[in-house]
C-alpha positions, -999 to +999 in steps of 0.1 A: +176-382-384+164-388-419+148-420-432+143-407-468+169-431-483+155-462-500+151-494-479+160-526-496+137-556-491+160-586-498+151-621-509+167-654-502+193-651-530+205-617-518+241-610-507+230-605-471+221-642-469+250-655-490+251-693-486+288-695-494+296-668-468+276-685-441+293-718-448+328-702-446+321-685-412+303-714-395+271-693-392+235-706-393+226-732-419+215-716-452+178-715-459+165-740-484+160-729-520+128-710-526+123-703-489+116-666-497+135-651-467+131-614-467+151-587-449+150-549-444+184-532-449+180-499-430+198-470-448+200-449-416+229-460-394+223-470-358+245-464-328+257-492-305+251-483-269+253-497-234+225-518-219+240-519-184+261-490-172+262-477-136+280-455-112+286-481-084+283-464-050+291-472-014+261-481+008+277-467+039+299-438+050+335-447+057+371-447+046+383-469+018+407-496+030+415-511-004+403-511-040+405-544-059+401-531-094+418-507-118+404-491-149+398-517-176+396-547-153+366-570-156+345-581-127+317-606-123+283-599-107+288-599-069+326-595-073+344-573-049+353-538-061+365-523-029+364-525+009+359-499+036+376-500+070+353-524+089+369-530+123+341-513+143+315-532+122+332-565+130+333-558+167+296-549+166+288-582+150+308-601+177+289-582+205+255-588+189+262-624+184+271-629+221+238-611+231+218-633+207+233-665+220+230-655+257+206-678+275+213-668+311+183-644+315+159-669+301+171-698+323+169-675+353+133-665+345+124-702+340+138-711+374+119-682+391+087-695+374+093-730+387+097-717+422+066-696+420+046-725+406+058-747+435+048-721+461+013-716+446+007-754+444+019-758+480-005-731+493-034-748+475-026-782+491-023-767+526-056-748+523-073-780+510-062-799+541-073-771+564-089-738+554-069-708+565-036-725+569-023-700+543-037-665+546-055-650+516-028-623+515+001-648+513-018-668+486-025-637+465+012-627+469+024-661+457+000-660+427+012-625+418+049-636+420+040-665+396+025-641+371+056-619+373+078-650+367+057-660+336+061-624+323+099-626+329+102-657+308+083-640+280+105-609+283+136-630+282+124-647+250+115-614+234+150-600+243+166-629+225+145-622+195+155-585+196+192-595+200+189-618+170+175-590+149+203-567+161+228-594+150+212-594+115+215-556+114+251-557+124+259-584+098+242-564+071+262-533+082+294-554+079+284-567+045+277-531+033+314-522+040+322-543+009+315-526-024+303-553-050+295-553-087+258-552-095+264-570-128+292-584-150+312-556-165+344-536-170+356-507-148+353-476-170+362-450-145+375-450-109+365-420-087+380-431-053+413-445-040+424-462-008+425-438+022+398-415+008+366-410+027+333-416+011+297-407+019+268-431+018+256-435-018+287-418-032+300-433-065+333-452-063+337-466-098+318-465-131+310-500-144+297-510-179+287-544-192+307-547-225+295-582-231+259-574-240+252-542-260+222-527-277+214-506-307+183-484-315+170-479-350+140-463-367+120-483-392+097-466-418+060-469-411+056-490-443+073-519-425+062-511-390+035-539-388+060-565-399+085-558-371+081-580-341+101-588-309+123-618-313+131-612-350+168-617-360+189-587-368+224-582-381+246-552-377+278-543-396+302-516-384+307-485-404+339-465-397+346-433-416+378-433-436+386-468-424+419-483-434+437-516-428+423-534-398+393-511-396+383-521-431+385-557-421+364-550-390+337-534-412+333-568-430+322-585-398+286-590-389+271-594-355+237-611-349+212-603-323+174-601-317+149-574-314+140-570-277+117-539-279+093-525-304+080-490-294+042-490-295+042-453-303+050-440-338+079-415-338+078-384-359+115-386-372+116-366-404+087-389-415+067-413-395+088-442-381+089-470-356+116-471-330+131-505-322+158-518-299+180-549-305+204-566-282+237-583-291+260-607-272+296-594-274+317-621-257+349-610-274+344-573-267+349-563-304+317-542-305+322-509-287+295-485-275+294-455-298+301-474-330+278-466-360+264-497-376+243-507-406+213-528-394+195-555-413+162-569-400+151-604-410+113-604-414+105-641-419+094-661-389+114-691-401+146-671-398+138-663-361+130-699-354+158-716-372+187-692-376+195-688-340+167-704-320+170-697-284+208-698-285+230-667-280+235-646-312+265-657-332+291-635-349+298-639-386+324-622-409+319-621-447+322-598-476+292-579-490 
């Protein structure tokens, strides 16, 4: 990648910040006269790329019962992509729930404890009336049975806790029979169909977030110390041999913000600084792989007033 072409540092009156164009497209309010807004128009084209793209996998081994999505269909984060056959998992949940809610063993242990407490208390009262009415052997046996009853109550409570944990495991296993989207996106590729078996962690679909994209660029070292995270950037598509609609598309501009400034200087033909900007793409017009011309606005007032904390806006205007 070469950065030997000249870089234009543009002032407030430049074509990139045309007041008339902004007014026509409903973009940000134009800067006041004499505001001295500056921008860097990078001569080297950047490439639009995915920020979120993933091969979504099954969490468990099984056989696919149904697939909810086809290629090109959108899905929200947490939305269902597909479902494995889950009959056994559902029965396991039912069984675990019955065990967790079972109180019979605990009630039985409590009753045995009450009987043992009563026997020990009676033995104490009898021996207080007349020593030796209850033999030492019988008294020791009754006290031992009380300790066993206390332990049985504790064991019953522990078993309920274990059953509740088993229920949670069974519910999690049932949940993992549903394949869900990890983020908002569009299905790019489908690897599996209903009736096919899948292994744990095997990809089922490829998902990409088309609504938020990024682009990396290299800024010459002369401007490196003026580039900061949060600065506004604009990109304009560049399509080789564009005609008709593609030419109209090349006139559109998309605004975003710098999200990453590489602390390390990159030796790209000459010393340069790598940056990454992100762009909202609600209409899906931007596509990964597009080559774009990038402009970086340097002034802090542009970052503060052009977009503020709102989502980047899309503008379309002539150069």
